[in-house]
C-alpha positions in Angstrom: -62.9 -22.1 -29.2 -59.9 -24.3 -28.6 -58.3 -25.6 -25.5 -55.3 -26.9 -27.4 -51.8 -25.6 -26.5 -48.3 -26.4 -27.6 -45.5 -26.5 -25.0 -42.0 -26.8 -26.3 -43.3 -28.6 -29.4 -45.5 -30.9 -27.4 -49.0 -30.6 -28.7 -51.7 -31.0 -26.1 -55.5 -31.1 -26.4 -56.0 -29.1 -23.2 -53.6 -27.1 -21.1 -54.2 -29.4 -18.1 -51.5 -31.9 -17.3 -51.1 -34.3 -14.4 -48.2 -33.6 -12.0 -45.4 -36.1 -11.5 -45.8 -38.3 -8.5 -49.5 -37.8 -8.2 -50.8 -39.9 -11.1 -48.6 -43.0 -10.9 -47.4 -44.2 -14.2 -50.8 -43.3 -15.7 -52.6 -46.6 -16.3 -53.5 -46.8 -12.6 -56.1 -44.1 -13.3 -57.5 -45.5 -16.5 -60.5 -47.1 -14.6 -61.5 -43.6 -13.3 -60.7 -41.2 -16.1 -60.3 -41.2 -19.9 -56.6 -40.7 -20.2 -57.1 -39.5 -23.8 -58.7 -36.4 -22.5 -55.8 -35.2 -20.4 -53.4 -32.6 -21.8 -50.3 -34.6 -21.0 -49.4 -37.2 -18.4 -46.2 -36.5 -16.5 -45.0 -39.9 -15.2 -43.8 -40.3 -11.7 -40.1 -39.7 -11.0 -37.9 -42.2 -12.7 -34.4 -43.1 -11.7 -31.6 -45.1 -13.3 -32.1 -48.0 -11.0 -35.2 -49.2 -9.1 -36.0 -47.5 -5.7 -38.1 -48.8 -2.9 -38.7 -45.3 -1.5 -38.5 -44.2 2.1 -39.5 -46.4 5.0 -42.2 -45.6 7.5 -45.2 -43.4 7.1 -44.9 -41.5 3.8 -48.0 -39.3 3.6 -49.7 -37.1 6.2 -52.7 -34.8 5.7 -52.4 -31.2 6.8 -55.2 -28.6 7.3 -54.9 -27.4 3.7 -52.8 -29.9 1.9 -50.6 -32.9 2.1 -47.1 -33.8 3.2 -45.3 -36.6 1.4 -41.9 -38.3 1.6 -42.3 -41.1 -0.9 -38.6 -41.1 -1.8 -39.0 -41.6 -5.5 -40.2 -45.2 -5.4 -40.2 -46.5 -9.0 -39.1 -49.5 -10.9 -36.2 -47.9 -12.7 -35.8 -46.6 -16.2 -35.3 -50.0 -18.0 -38.5 -51.5 -16.4 -40.4 -48.3 -17.4 -39.3 -48.4 -21.0 -39.8 -52.2 -21.5 -43.0 -52.8 -19.5 -44.9 -49.6 -18.7 -44.3 -47.3 -21.7 -45.7 -49.6 -24.4 -49.1 -49.6 -22.6 -49.0 -45.9 -22.0 -48.1 -45.2 -25.7 -51.4 -46.8 -26.8 -53.3 -43.8 -25.4 -53.6 -40.6 -27.4 -51.9 -38.4 -24.9 -48.4 -37.0 -24.7 -46.2 -38.9 -22.2 -43.6 -36.7 -20.3 -41.2 -38.6 -18.1 -40.0 -36.9 -14.9 -36.4 -38.0 -14.3 -34.2 -37.8 -11.2 -30.5 -38.4 -10.9 -28.0 -38.3 -8.1 -25.3 -36.9 -10.5 -25.4 -35.0 -13.8 -24.1 -38.2 -15.4 -27.2 -40.0 -14.2 -29.5 -37.4 -15.6 -27.6 -37.7 -18.9 -27.9 -41.4 -19.0 -31.6 -41.3 -18.2 -32.2 -38.8 -21.0 -30.4 -41.1 -23.4 -32.3 -44.2 -22.4 -35.7 -42.4 -22.5 -35.1 -40.9 -26.0 -37.4 -43.6 -27.5 -40.7 -43.6 -29.4 -43.6 -42.9 -27.1 -41.9 -40.4 -24.9 -42.9 -36.8 -25.8 -40.6 -35.0 -23.4 -38.5 -35.0 -20.2 -39.1 -33.2 -17.0 -36.0 -32.7 -14.9 -36.5 -33.1 -11.2 -33.7 -30.9 -9.9 -35.0 -31.0 -6.4 -33.2 -34.3 -5.8 -29.8 -34.2 -3.9 -26.5 -34.0 -5.8 -24.5 -36.7 -4.1 -21.2 -35.3 -5.4 -21.9 -32.0 -3.7 -22.9 -33.5 -0.3 -26.6 -33.8 -0.9 -27.4 -30.3 -1.9 -30.3 -30.2 -4.3 -29.4 -29.4 -7.9 -32.2 -26.9 -8.1 -30.9 -24.6 -5.3 -27.9 -23.4 -7.3 -27.8 -21.8 -10.7 -24.6 -23.5 -11.8 -25.8 -27.0 -10.7 -29.2 -26.5 -12.3 -27.6 -25.4 -15.6 -25.2 -28.3 -15.4 -28.1 -30.8 -15.3 -29.9 -29.2 -18.2 -26.7 -29.0 -20.3 -26.0 -32.7 -19.7 -29.5 -33.7 -20.6 -29.6 -31.4 -23.7 -26.5 -33.2 -25.1 -28.1 -36.6 -24.8 -31.6 -36.0 -26.2 -33.5 -34.2 -28.9 -36.7 -34.4 -26.8 -38.2 -31.3 -25.4 -36.7 -30.6 -22.0 -38.8 -29.1 -19.1 -37.0 -28.2 -15.9 -39.1 -28.5 -12.7 -38.0 -25.8 -10.3 -37.9 -26.0 -6.5 -39.5 -23.3 -4.4 -37.1 -24.0 -1.6 -34.7 -21.2 -2.8 -34.3 -17.5 -2.2 -34.5 -16.5 -5.9 -36.4 -18.9 -8.2 -36.1 -16.4 -11.1 -32.3 -16.8 -11.3 -32.7 -20.6 -11.3 -35.3 -20.4 -14.1 -33.0 -18.1 -16.2 -30.1 -20.4 -15.7 -32.1 -23.4 -16.8 -33.4 -21.5 -19.9 -29.9 -20.3 -20.8 -28.6 -23.9 -20.6 -31.1 -25.1 -23.1 -34.3 -25.9 -21.2 -37.3 -25.6 -23.6 -39.7 -24.9 -20.7 -39.9 -24.7 -17.0 -42.5 -26.1 -14.6 -43.0 -24.8 -11.1 -43.4 -25.2 -8.3 -42.3 -28.5 -6.7 -43.3 -29.1 -3.1 -42.3 -26.9 -0.2 -40.4 -28.5 2.7 -42.6 -29.1 5.7 -43.1 -31.1 8.9 -45.9 -32.5 11.0 -45.7 -33.8 14.6 -47.9 -36.4 16.3 -48.5 -34.7 19.7 -49.7 -38.0 21.2 -46.6 -40.0 20.4 -44.2 -37.1 20.5 -42.7 -37.9 17.2 -42.8 -36.7 13.6 -45.7 -37.9 11.5 -43.5 -38.9 8.6 -40.9 -41.6 8.6 -38.5 -39.3 6.9 -39.2 -36.5 9.5 -39.7 -33.8 6.8 -41.6 -34.0 3.6 -42.9 -32.0 0.7 -46.0 -29.9 1.2 -48.5 -29.7 -1.6 -52.1 -28.8 -2.0 -54.2 -25.6 -1.5 -51.8 -24.3 1.2 -49.0 -23.6 -1.3 -51.1 -22.1 -4.1 -50.4 -18.4 -3.2 -46.7 -19.1 -3.1 -46.8 -21.0 -6.4 -48.9 -18.4 -8.1 -46.4 -15.6 -7.0 -43.5 -17.6 -8.3 -45.1 -18.5 -11.6 -45.9 -14.8 -12.2 -42.3 -13.8 -11.3 -40.7 -16.4 -13.6 -43.1 -15.9 -16.5 -42.1 -12.3 -16.7 -38.4 -13.2 -16.6 -38.0 -16.0 -19.2 -38.9 -16.4 -22.8 -39.7 -20.1 -22.7 -43.1 -21.5 -21.8 -44.0 -21.8 -18.1 -46.1 -24.7 -16.7 -47.7 -23.7 -13.4 -48.6 -26.1 -10.6 -49.0 -26.0 -6.9 -52.4 -26.4 -5.2 -54.6 -26.4 -8.3 -57.9 -28.0 -7.2 -60.4 -26.3 -9.4 -60.8 -24.6 -12.8 -60.7 -21.2 -11.0 -57.3 -22.1 -9.5 -56.0 -23.1 -13.0 -57.3 -19.9 -14.5 -55.4 -17.9 -11.9 -52.1 -19.6 -13.0 -52.9 -18.9 -16.7 -53.6 -15.3 -16.0 -50.3 -15.1 -14.1 -48.4 -16.2 -17.1 -48.5 -20.0 -17.2 -49.0 -21.5 -20.7 -50.3 -24.8 -19.2 -50.9 -26.1 -15.7 -50.4 -29.4 -13.9 -52.8 -30.9 -11.3 -51.2 -32.8 -8.4 -52.8 -33.2 -5.0 -56.3 -32.9 -6.5 -55.8 -36.3 -8.2 -55.9 -37.9 -4.8 -59.2 -36.3 -4.0 -60.8 -36.7 -7.4 -59.1 -38.9 -10.1 -61.1 -36.9 -12.8 -59.8 -33.6 -11.6 -57.6 -32.9 -14.6 -60.4 -33.4 -17.1 -63.0 -31.5 -15.0 -60.6 -28.6 -14.6 -60.1 -28.5 -18.4 -63.9 -28.5 -18.8 -64.2 -25.6 -16.4 -61.5 -23.6 -18.3 -63.5 -24.2 -21.5 -66.7 -22.9 -19.9 -64.8 -19.8 -18.7 -63.5 -19.0 -22.2 -66.9 -19.6 -23.8 -68.7 -17.3 -21.3 -66.3 -14.5 -22.2 -66.4 -15.1 -26.0 -62.7 -16.0 -26.1 -61.2 -18.3 -28.8 -58.2 -19.7 -27.1 -56.4 -20.4 -23.8 -53.7 -18.1 -25.2 -56.1 -15.2 -24.9 -55.8 -15.2 -21.1 -52.1 -16.2 -20.6 -50.3 -13.5 -18.6 -53.2 -11.1 -18.8 -53.0 -10.2 -15.1 -50.1 -8.0 -16.1 -52.5 -5.7 -18.0 -53.8 -4.5 -14.6 -50.4 -4.1 -12.9 
């Protein structure tokens, strides 16, 4: 029995990755979990220049999840490549860098600067605002999403994964646009926009007023979108959104995801990604199955 999978040419020991923005740059978790046992580490969103992130409170718990408005705090791509990447590359785990640009040119430049040894692939954060289009997120429009993928594709030979926003009316059309433009895989979902209010102070909980909702509350939405997209595209789908247990991850695999990413669960249990992979292994062994591939998309057999 093997847990190994290959996504867009990226070979992983297990189908369980860490979601961008929930696992720092990776080494922060090395004291808690063996990084070599993770399928792939998706590094926090990286921008062309350093960002301090949003001011004020940036995380708020909800009854079944978490709101955040970090604001892409990161040291910038050059600092990442020169200081952080060498240490990460020492581990036997694929490193995928999530990139965020304010223009297609910034995405292209990020792709060029990150096409270096040690980086296994790029994940495009198209949920960030397109400054040339008045702040509309790239991922809410097929043409904008495709433009980002095309720009990146021209500037790297690395596998390209497009991370889709759920804050759209038709995520399938965005996924198809990304695939047609050259994306090697898609990952979904990013966070859902949400808000929380402090009733004692009569003000929003978050300094940014609104933030991204993640955690168990969004799992049914994510699962539905993964199932829809997996049936509509030929490229591999990476499922994420509220995966807290092995059972959650197995649901995403059955829906059509070829791999999964763990996000909010990392804040509860730093070992979550490894323990979820172990749970998937037990599930496969119990059923006498030889590979994760044996369950991918199998829910469709019953529909």
